[in-house]
C-alpha positions in Angstrom: 17.8 -35.1 20.6 21.6 -34.7 21.5 22.2 -38.3 19.9 21.1 -37.3 16.6 22.7 -34.0 16.4 26.1 -35.5 15.0 24.1 -37.2 11.8 22.4 -34.1 11.3 25.4 -32.1 11.4 27.0 -34.7 9.0 24.2 -34.9 6.6 24.0 -31.3 6.3 27.9 -30.8 5.8 27.6 -33.8 2.7 24.4 -31.6 1.2 26.1 -28.2 1.4 29.4 -30.2 -0.1 28.2 -31.7 -2.4 25.3 -29.6 -3.5 22.6 -33.0 -3.4 19.3 -32.4 -1.8 18.4 -35.8 -1.4 14.8 -36.3 -2.9 13.2 -36.5 0.7 14.0 -33.4 1.4 11.8 -32.3 -1.6 8.4 -33.2 -0.8 6.0 -31.9 1.5 2.4 -32.4 2.3 0.2 -29.4 0.4 -3.4 -29.0 3.1 -5.8 -26.8 0.7 -7.2 -24.4 3.6 -10.0 -22.2 3.2 -9.5 -18.5 2.9 -11.4 -16.0 5.7 -15.4 -16.0 4.1 -14.9 -17.5 0.6 -16.6 -19.7 -0.8 -15.7 -23.5 -0.1 -17.0 -24.8 -3.2 -14.8 -22.7 -5.3 -11.0 -24.3 -5.6 -10.0 -20.1 -5.5 -11.4 -19.9 -2.2 -8.7 -22.1 -0.8 -4.7 -21.5 -0.1 -2.7 -24.4 -0.6 -0.6 -24.6 2.6 2.6 -26.8 2.3 4.1 -29.0 5.6 7.6 -30.1 5.0 10.4 -32.4 7.0 12.3 -30.9 10.3 14.9 -31.8 8.2 13.7 -29.2 5.0 13.4 -26.6 7.4 16.8 -26.8 8.9 18.6 -26.6 5.5 16.2 -24.0 4.3 16.5 -21.9 7.3 20.5 -22.5 6.5 20.3 -21.4 2.6 18.0 -18.5 4.1 20.5 -17.0 6.1 22.7 -17.1 2.8 20.6 -15.6 0.3 19.5 -13.2 2.9 23.3 -11.9 3.3 23.4 -11.0 0.1 20.0 -10.3 -0.5 19.9 -7.5 2.0 22.3 -5.2 0.6 20.5 -4.5 -2.7 17.0 -5.0 -1.4 14.1 -2.3 -2.1 14.0 -0.3 1.4 10.5 0.8 0.7 9.4 -2.7 0.2 7.1 -3.8 3.3 5.5 -7.2 2.9 7.4 -10.1 4.2 10.0 -7.5 5.5 11.6 -8.8 9.5 11.2 -5.8 11.6 8.6 -4.3 9.5 5.0 -4.0 10.4 1.3 -3.6 8.5 1.1 -0.4 11.0 4.6 0.8 9.6 3.5 0.6 5.8 0.5 2.1 6.8 2.0 5.2 8.9 4.1 6.0 5.9 1.7 6.3 3.1 -0.3 8.5 5.3 2.6 10.9 6.3 3.6 11.0 1.8 -0.6 11.4 1.7 -0.6 14.5 4.2 3.2 15.8 2.9 1.5 15.9 -0.4 -1.8 17.8 0.3 0.9 20.2 2.4 2.9 21.0 -1.0 0.0 21.1 -3.4 1.4 18.1 -5.4 -0.6 15.2 -7.1 0.6 12.0 -5.6 -0.4 8.9 -7.2 -0.8 5.7 -4.8 -0.2 2.3 -6.5 -0.4 -0.5 -4.4 0.6 -4.4 -5.5 -1.1 -7.8 -4.2 -0.3 -10.0 -7.1 -2.8 -13.1 -7.1 -2.1 -16.6 -6.4 1.5 -15.1 -6.6 3.4 -18.1 -4.7 1.4 -20.2 -6.6 2.4 -19.2 -10.3 6.4 -18.1 -9.7 8.2 -19.5 -12.5 11.5 -21.1 -11.5 13.4 -20.6 -14.5 12.7 -16.7 -14.0 13.5 -17.0 -10.2 16.8 -18.5 -10.7 17.9 -16.1 -13.2 17.0 -12.9 -11.1 19.1 -14.9 -7.9 22.5 -14.9 -10.3 21.4 -11.8 -11.6 21.4 -10.0 -8.1 24.6 -12.0 -7.5 23.4 -15.5 -5.7 25.8 -17.7 -7.5 28.2 -20.3 -6.9 27.6 -23.2 -4.7 24.6 -21.4 -3.3 22.8 -20.6 -6.8 23.3 -24.7 -7.6 22.2 -25.4 -4.1 19.0 -24.0 -4.4 18.3 -25.0 -8.0 18.8 -28.2 -6.7 16.5 -28.1 -4.1 13.4 -27.3 -6.7 14.6 -29.4 -9.6 12.9 -32.5 -8.6 10.1 -31.1 -6.2 7.2 -32.5 -5.2 4.0 -32.7 -2.9 1.0 -34.4 -2.2 -1.8 -33.3 -1.7 -4.0 -33.8 1.5 -7.6 -33.7 1.2 -10.1 -35.3 4.3 -7.8 -37.0 5.8 -6.4 -38.5 2.5 -3.3 -37.9 0.6 -2.7 -37.7 -3.8 0.3 -39.8 -5.3 3.4 -37.5 -6.0 2.6 -34.5 -7.6 5.7 -32.5 -9.5 6.3 -29.0 -8.5 6.9 -27.2 -11.7 6.6 -23.4 -10.6 5.7 -21.9 -7.5 7.2 -21.7 -3.9 5.8 -22.9 -0.9 3.8 -21.7 1.1 5.2 -21.5 4.8 8.0 -22.6 4.2 11.5 -20.6 5.8 12.8 -19.5 2.2 9.7 -18.6 0.3 9.1 -15.0 1.5 12.8 -14.1 0.6 12.9 -16.1 -2.6 9.8 -14.3 -3.8 11.0 -10.8 -2.7 13.9 -11.3 -4.8 12.0 -12.5 -7.7 10.0 -9.1 -7.3 12.9 -7.0 -6.7 12.5 -5.5 -10.3 8.9 -4.5 -9.7 9.6 -2.9 -6.6 12.5 -0.7 -7.8 9.7 0.2 -10.9 7.1 1.3 -8.9 9.3 3.3 -6.3 10.9 5.7 -9.0 
């Protein structure tokens, strides 16, 4: 691995300097995984998990750190999903405390939860990149993120066989380093609207 490190660093520096993401970093293999206790004959019973190359994961880790440095200053503190250091029991505790407080004060409490079906699959790239720009992710970082998604493709793996490349025109990869951060950016407006 030590022999590869200078090559990896050089290639990463080229990508970060010229803002050009090589096509081999824009591909992945999507494997449909059956959700627990679902009917295997229905396509909606599967979640697509995309496996990318290790090098793509390194690049996405770098980009995620840069996006997080901007986004962590503006994200909604009530956002619990996909938030590092925040667990489901923490969200459940906050909810139960709010319910108890409303009972104690004898005030009406309305609890709204949001679970968007196939949310990662349906995310619109154009809206995502407009929102990223609006939230302060601009310049080289914005261009690089945009170039990462422009021309992205997957092969679908089923029963050991892979399809030809399929262009990805919407959605973000489940399991990729950047995906949860990008999804939170996409839904930031919704989380603020619900919170207030």
